[in-house]
C-alpha angles and dihedrals in degrees: 000000000000127000088252091056088051089051092049090049092050094245090120120037120245141174099250118202100172142356140178135167094287108027143043125200122196140159118274107244090217100043128184089208135007105277096030101156135188123214116201133177118241094237128176120222123328096046115212112243099186122054093221090058088069115100115256094257095052091043090054092045095051090055093048090048090047089052090057092048091047090054088054092048091050092050094046098044101033091224124159094242142345114243122215125212132172109191103142096182100114100052122027094229125091110262137166120212115216110192127182108236134200092162136007089255089069088072097058108118089202089067116106112271120240120247108213126177123240094258093053092047090051091049092050092047091049093048092051092045091050091048090052091051090054093054 
């Protein structure tokens, strides 16, 4: 079981921004920018590690769900765009990074990560969740 499955199951706390029957979106704990969110599928064993191992329906659905979350991130953070990255090297569970962008440099994973306190993370998650609800 991956750390993301433990987050989905509530075994590890997270800053949830959105959820439906198939996907869970939560703030990255080591964000590149405020509002950096991960979207993961709620998969049963075995967990898919590589996004292109998902069946076509689930692959389509994760992108549509990510689009909704990205709209919430954009509204809550007032960024120019929301970047999308699928690297999948650090945790063996499919995940989509949604990163608020004001320039292309904001998407460099070699950039220093932000260190935000629990209160600020909760406020960001709540503002994104509220923006998604208004869509």
